[in-house]
Each structure stands twice: as C-alpha cells, then as structure tokens.
C-alpha positions in Angstrom: 129.0 112.8 86.6 126.4 110.1 87.9 122.8 110.3 86.7 120.2 110.3 89.5 118.3 107.4 87.7 121.8 105.2 88.6 121.9 106.2 91.5 118.7 104.8 92.3 119.1 101.9 90.4 122.6 101.1 92.3 121.0 101.8 95.9 118.0 99.3 94.7 120.5 96.4 93.5 122.3 97.3 96.9 118.8 96.7 98.7 118.0 93.7 96.7 121.5 92.0 97.4 120.9 93.2 101.4 117.6 91.4 101.5 119.0 88.6 99.8 122.0 88.4 102.4 119.1 88.6 105.0 117.6 85.8 103.9 120.7 83.9 103.7 121.4 84.9 107.2 118.1 83.6 108.4 117.9 80.9 107.0 121.2 79.6 108.9 120.1 80.1 112.5 119.1 76.9 114.2 115.3 76.6 115.0 115.1 76.7 118.5 112.3 79.4 119.7 114.7 82.0 120.5 116.6 82.0 117.0 113.4 81.0 115.1 111.7 84.3 116.6 114.5 86.5 115.9 115.1 85.1 112.7 111.5 86.2 112.0 112.2 90.0 113.1 115.2 90.1 111.1 113.5 88.9 108.0 110.5 91.5 108.2 113.0 94.0 109.0 115.5 93.4 107.2 113.8 92.6 103.9 111.6 95.9 104.5 113.8 98.7 103.3 113.5 97.1 99.5 110.0 98.0 99.2 109.8 100.8 101.3 112.5 101.9 98.7 110.1 101.0 95.9 107.2 102.6 97.4 109.4 106.0 97.8 110.2 106.0 93.6 106.2 106.3 93.1 105.8 108.6 96.0 102.4 111.3 95.2 104.3 114.2 96.7 107.9 115.0 98.4 106.0 114.6 101.7 105.3 111.4 100.8 108.6 110.8 99.2 110.1 111.8 102.6 107.9 109.7 104.9 108.7 106.7 102.9 112.1 107.1 103.0 111.8 107.3 107.1 109.8 104.0 107.0 113.0 102.4 105.2 115.8 103.8 107.3 113.2 102.9 110.2 113.2 99.5 109.5 116.9 99.1 108.5 117.8 100.7 112.0 115.2 97.7 113.5 117.3 95.1 111.3 120.8 96.5 112.4 119.6 95.6 116.4 118.3 92.0 115.7 121.9 91.4 113.6 123.8 92.8 116.4 121.6 90.6 119.0 122.3 87.1 117.1 125.6 88.6 117.5 126.1 89.2 121.0 123.8 86.1 121.7 126.4 83.7 120.0 124.2 82.6 117.7 125.9 84.8 114.5 130.2 84.8 114.8 130.4 81.8 113.0 128.1 83.2 110.7 130.9 84.5 107.8 128.0 86.9 106.6 127.4 88.6 109.8 129.9 91.3 109.9 129.3 92.2 106.3 125.7 92.5 106.9 126.4 94.7 109.6 128.6 96.9 108.1 126.1 97.3 104.6 123.4 98.2 107.1 125.7 100.5 108.4 126.1 102.3 104.6 122.8 101.7 103.7 121.8 103.8 107.3 124.0 106.5 106.5 122.8 106.3 102.6 118.9 107.2 103.9 120.1 109.7 106.9 121.7 111.7 103.7 119.2 111.1 101.6 116.1 112.1 103.2 118.2 115.6 104.3 118.5 116.4 100.8 115.2 115.5 100.0 114.1 117.5 103.2 116.3 120.6 102.5 114.9 120.4 98.4 111.5 121.0 100.0 112.4 123.6 102.4 113.9 125.4 99.5 
C-alpha cells in the first residue's frame, strides 16, 4: 500500500505540472484585450491551487487543513470556468493543451473533493 507521503508528493507533482501547463496555455493566448484579461484570470486561479496545497501541508489544525484544501478547490473550480470560456470563445480549440487541461482540472477537483470529505470525516470522528 502506498504511503501518505507518496500520495502527497504525487499530488504536489501533479499540481506543479498543472500550473506549468496553465502558464504555457496563457502564454499562447493572443495579446488582445479579452484574451489577455481571461488569460490573467486563468493564470492566477490555475496556479493558486499549488500554493494552497503547500499551505495545507503546514496547517496548524485539522480545521485549518480543511480550509486550505477548500481554497485550492475553489481556485480549481474557477480555473475550470476560465478554461471553458476560452474553449467557448474560440481562443483555445486550436490549442492542443486545452482539452488535457480541462480533463486534469476535473480530476484535480475530484481529488480535492474526496480529500476534503476524508479530512472532515476524520475530524468529526
């Protein structure tokens, strides 16, 4: 069975790769006003989950841990919406990184939802 340390490390690696892919995508958007605005919003929300996850690892209490995970989840959900907007607006369909990013966003959201549920269950036990 995989240890908790390895799972945490794997999630950190996924978040690092995810953040890097967000940076690559935002760099590929044009510099017109609309794409720059959406790109800036995506860059902020798409990279924030990595830092929130790091803060959760240093949480001062179970409640603080859950709070930090919820912040990461919130940012992932926001990033998902910006990615969908890029796809809908026609900025991203030609970008081969968009669909894999949407899929990874969905997977990360599911991981954080599950992690929060587990942490809340442990806290109430």
